C-alpha positions as CSV (number, residue, x, y, z in Angstrom):
1,M,-48.9,17.5,-15.9
2,L,-46.0,16.4,-17.9
3,R,-44.6,19.8,-17.7
4,T,-44.8,19.7,-14.1
5,V,-43.3,16.3,-13.8
6,L,-40.4,17.3,-16.1
7,L,-39.8,20.3,-13.9
8,L,-39.7,18.6,-10.8
9,A,-37.4,16.0,-12.3
10,A,-35.1,18.8,-13.5
11,L,-35.3,20.5,-10.0
12,G,-34.4,17.2,-8.4
13,L,-31.5,16.6,-10.7
14,A,-30.2,20.1,-10.0
15,V,-30.5,19.5,-6.3
16,F,-28.8,16.1,-6.7
17,L,-25.9,17.5,-8.8
18,G,-25.6,20.3,-6.3
19,A,-25.2,17.9,-3.5
20,V,-22.7,16.0,-5.4
21,Q,-20.6,19.1,-6.0
22,L,-21.0,20.4,-2.4
23,A,-20.0,16.9,-1.0
24,S,-16.8,16.9,-3.2
25,S,-16.0,20.5,-2.3
26,A,-16.4,19.6,1.4
27,A,-14.2,16.7,1.1
28,F,-11.3,19.0,0.1
29,G,-12.6,21.8,2.5
30,D,-9.4,22.2,4.4
31,L,-8.3,24.5,1.5
32,A,-11.6,26.1,1.0
33,V,-12.1,29.9,1.5
34,R,-13.2,30.7,5.0
35,P,-16.0,31.4,5.8
36,S,-17.9,29.1,3.3
37,L,-20.3,26.3,3.2
38,P,-17.8,23.6,2.1
39,A,-15.3,24.7,4.9
40,A,-18.0,24.7,7.4
41,L,-19.3,21.2,6.3
42,H,-15.6,19.9,6.3
43,D,-14.9,21.1,9.8
44,H,-18.3,20.5,11.6
45,A,-20.4,18.0,9.6
46,P,-18.2,16.0,7.4
47,A,-20.6,13.0,7.2
48,L,-23.6,14.9,6.2
49,L,-23.1,14.7,2.4
50,R,-21.1,11.6,2.2
51,P,-23.7,9.4,0.6
52,F,-23.4,11.9,-2.3
53,L,-19.7,11.6,-2.8
54,V,-18.9,10.5,-6.4
55,G,-15.4,9.5,-7.6
56,T,-12.4,7.7,-6.1
57,R,-10.6,10.8,-5.4
58,A,-13.3,12.5,-3.3
59,Q,-13.9,9.3,-1.4
60,A,-10.1,9.0,-0.5
61,A,-10.1,12.7,0.5
62,A,-13.1,11.9,2.8
63,A,-11.5,8.8,4.2
64,L,-8.3,10.9,5.0
65,H,-10.3,13.5,6.7
66,D,-11.8,10.6,8.9
67,G,-8.3,9.3,9.7
68,N,-9.0,6.2,7.9
69,L,-5.6,6.0,6.2
70,T,-5.9,2.3,5.2
71,T,-9.0,3.0,3.2
72,A,-7.7,6.1,1.8
73,E,-4.4,4.2,0.7
74,R,-6.5,1.6,-0.9
75,L,-8.5,4.2,-2.9
76,V,-5.5,6.1,-3.9
77,A,-3.8,3.0,-5.3
78,A,-6.4,2.9,-8.1
79,L,-5.8,6.7,-9.2
80,P,-3.4,7.5,-12.0
81,D,0.0,8.8,-11.2
82,D,-0.9,12.4,-11.9
83,A,-1.1,15.7,-9.9
84,A,-4.3,14.7,-8.1
85,G,-3.0,11.4,-7.1
86,A,0.3,12.8,-6.0
87,D,-1.3,15.4,-3.8
88,L,-3.6,12.7,-2.1
89,R,-0.5,10.5,-1.6
90,G,1.3,13.6,-0.1
91,R,-1.6,14.0,2.2
92,I,-1.5,10.4,3.4
93,A,2.4,10.6,3.8
94,E,1.9,13.8,6.1
95,A,-0.8,12.0,8.1
96,R,1.6,9.3,8.7
97,G,4.3,11.7,9.9
98,D,6.6,11.3,6.8
99,R,7.1,15.0,6.0
100,D,9.9,14.6,3.7
101,A,7.9,12.3,1.5
102,A,4.7,14.6,1.7
103,V,6.6,17.7,0.7
104,T,8.1,16.1,-2.3
105,L,4.8,14.8,-3.5
106,Y,3.1,18.1,-2.8
107,V,5.6,19.9,-4.9
108,Q,5.1,17.2,-7.6
109,A,1.3,17.9,-7.5
110,R,2.0,21.6,-7.6
111,D,0.0,22.0,-4.5
112,E,1.5,25.3,-3.5
113,V,-0.6,25.9,-0.5
114,R,0.1,22.5,1.3
115,A,3.7,22.5,0.0
116,Q,4.5,25.9,1.4
117,A,2.9,25.2,4.8
118,L,5.0,21.9,5.0
119,I,8.2,23.6,3.8
120,D,7.7,26.4,6.6
121,A,7.2,23.6,9.2
122,I,10.4,21.8,8.0
123,A,12.3,25.0,8.0
124,E,12.1,25.0,11.9
125,R,14.0,21.8,12.3
126,D,15.9,21.4,9.1
127,P,16.4,24.7,7.3
128,A,18.7,23.5,4.6
129,R,16.1,20.8,3.6
130,A,13.5,23.5,3.4
131,L,15.7,25.7,1.3
132,G,16.0,22.9,-1.2
133,E,12.5,22.1,-1.3
134,Q,11.5,25.8,-1.7
135,L,13.8,26.0,-4.7
136,R,12.1,22.9,-6.3
137,L,8.6,24.4,-5.5
138,V,9.7,27.6,-7.4
139,Q,11.0,25.6,-10.3
140,V,7.8,23.6,-10.6
141,L,5.6,26.7,-10.4
142,E,7.7,28.6,-12.9
143,R,6.5,26.2,-15.5
144,D,2.9,27.2,-14.9
145,P,2.1,30.7,-16.4
146,S,-1.3,30.8,-14.8
147,A,0.3,30.7,-11.2
148,S,2.1,34.0,-11.2
149,E,0.7,35.2,-8.0
150,V,1.6,32.1,-5.9
151,T,5.0,31.9,-7.9
152,G,5.7,35.5,-6.7
153,Q,5.0,34.4,-3.2
154,A,7.2,31.2,-3.5
155,W,10.2,33.5,-4.7
156,W,9.6,35.8,-1.8
157,R,9.8,32.8,0.6
158,L,12.8,31.5,-1.1
159,G,14.5,34.8,-0.7
160,Q,13.7,34.7,3.1
161,L,15.2,31.2,3.5
162,Q,18.4,32.3,1.5
163,A,18.7,35.3,3.7
164,A,18.3,33.2,6.9
165,A,20.9,30.6,5.6
166,G,23.3,33.6,5.1
167,Y,23.0,34.4,8.8
168,R,23.6,30.7,9.7
169,E,26.6,30.3,7.3
170,P,29.0,33.3,7.5
171,A,31.4,31.8,5.0
172,Q,28.7,31.7,2.4
173,R,26.8,34.7,3.3
174,T,27.7,37.0,0.4
175,A,26.7,34.4,-2.2
176,L,23.5,33.5,-0.3
177,W,22.5,37.0,0.3
178,R,23.1,37.9,-3.4
179,R,20.7,35.0,-4.1
180,A,18.2,36.3,-1.7
181,E,18.3,39.6,-3.4
182,A,17.8,38.0,-6.8
183,S,14.9,36.0,-5.4
184,Y,13.2,39.2,-4.3
185,E,13.7,40.9,-7.6
186,R,12.2,37.8,-9.3
187,A,9.2,38.1,-6.9
188,L,8.8,41.7,-7.9
189,Q,8.8,41.0,-11.6
190,L,5.6,39.2,-11.1
191,A,4.1,41.6,-8.6
192,P,6.1,45.0,-9.0
193,N,3.9,46.8,-6.5
194,E,3.8,44.3,-3.7
195,E,4.9,46.1,-0.6
196,T,6.1,42.9,1.2
197,Y,8.4,42.1,-1.8
198,L,9.6,45.8,-2.0
199,L,10.6,46.0,1.6
200,A,12.3,42.6,1.5
201,A,14.3,43.6,-1.6
202,G,15.0,46.9,0.0
203,Y,16.5,45.5,3.2
204,Q,18.5,42.8,1.4
205,S,19.9,45.2,-1.0
206,L,20.8,47.4,2.0
207,A,22.5,44.6,3.7
208,N,24.4,43.7,0.6
209,G,25.7,47.3,0.3
210,D,23.7,48.0,-2.8
211,L,22.5,51.4,-1.7
212,R,21.2,52.5,-5.0
213,A,18.9,49.5,-5.4
214,A,17.8,49.7,-1.8
215,E,16.7,53.4,-2.2
216,R,14.8,52.4,-5.3
217,F,12.9,49.7,-3.6
218,Y,12.1,51.8,-0.7
219,T,11.1,54.8,-2.4
220,H,8.8,52.7,-4.6
221,A,7.3,51.1,-1.4
222,A,6.5,54.6,0.0
223,E,4.9,55.6,-3.4
224,V,2.8,52.4,-3.4
225,V,1.9,52.5,0.3
226,P,2.1,56.2,1.4
227,N,1.6,55.3,5.1
228,S,4.1,52.6,5.1
229,A,6.3,53.0,8.3
230,D,8.7,50.4,7.0
231,A,9.2,52.1,3.7
232,Y,10.1,55.5,5.5
233,A,12.3,53.5,7.8
234,G,14.1,52.0,4.9
235,I,14.5,55.5,3.3
236,A,16.1,56.6,6.7
237,W,18.5,53.8,6.7
238,V,19.6,54.4,3.1
239,T,20.0,58.2,3.4
240,A,21.9,57.7,6.6
241,A,24.2,55.2,4.9
242,V,25.0,57.9,2.2
243,H,25.6,60.5,4.9
244,D,22.5,62.6,4.0
245,C,21.6,63.0,7.6
246,A,18.9,65.9,7.0
247,R,16.9,63.5,4.8
248,A,17.5,60.6,7.2
249,R,16.1,62.5,10.1
250,T,12.9,63.6,8.1
251,A,12.3,60.1,7.0
252,L,13.0,58.8,10.6
253,A,10.4,61.3,11.9
254,R,7.8,60.1,9.4
255,A,8.5,56.4,10.1
256,R,8.1,57.0,13.8
257,E,4.9,59.1,13.3
258,L,3.4,56.4,11.2
259,R,4.4,53.6,13.6
260,A,2.8,55.6,16.4
261,R,-0.5,55.7,14.5
262,G,-0.5,51.9,14.0
263,A,1.4,50.8,17.0
264,A,-1.5,48.4,18.0
265,A,-1.3,46.6,14.7
266,N,2.4,47.0,13.9
267,P,4.4,46.6,17.1
268,V,7.9,46.6,15.5
269,R,11.1,48.0,16.8
270,D,12.4,51.5,16.3
271,P,14.5,51.9,13.2
272,L,17.5,53.0,15.3
273,D,17.5,49.6,16.9
274,D,18.1,47.5,13.7
275,P,21.4,45.6,14.0
276,I,22.5,46.1,10.5
277,A,20.9,49.5,9.3
278,G,20.7,51.0,12.7
279,P,24.2,52.3,13.5
280,P,24.6,54.8,10.7
281,L,21.2,56.1,11.4
282,K,22.0,56.6,15.0
283,R,25.0,58.6,14.0
284,C,22.6,60.9,12.0
285,A,20.1,61.1,14.7
286,T,22.4,62.2,17.5
């Protein structure tokens, strides 16, 4: 009898602790993997496990989810000034519409998911501010050896913002585009076989006139992803730029073939139509 009682008590404790953990996970379910039970509870039944919430941080997150910012602020005021506290303060600032304060707090908290999403939103109205915040995010992530994957993504995004700034600011274009190329190369140091980074580095090197580097990046991309239409388009651009028209035409044909196969999933323009790399290729193709 005693054994049965102890077994039932242990089972009850396990269920209770599981509910506590699930309730806490659901409170932060906006970042949960989807589909998953915490994400589903967060989206559709947020109040179901609220009685099991333990801890000020989880309770503040739940108040935020309910839109009760006054309660959330009161709870967060009792939290230490650490990464978790900064993250919740950032969420409150974002909920109140103060994006500038929110992104600063997210970067402080090393919450790269929320920080990156907000930086991307800021880039639509204030690209210079977004560029500065992206640089701060990269610097923060660089200090975390365990964050190599997200750090690579942050470097790649920094390169995109630097390249875009070069288009907007012709007087600083050369310097900005060199920085963009360096940012892509830094991303590749962390993920040397990532096709997205290789293609970005190849195109930026091509735009910068560094044809040897561009060919290296595009060739590597084609080796990593043999059915990459973009990699073969890049090879066509580079070989056309060095007046090797035979290779350029071969690579162009391959790029077009691969694009035709995946047209529904990859509806991109023909390599000849690219405003920077297209003209030399047109001369080879005609």
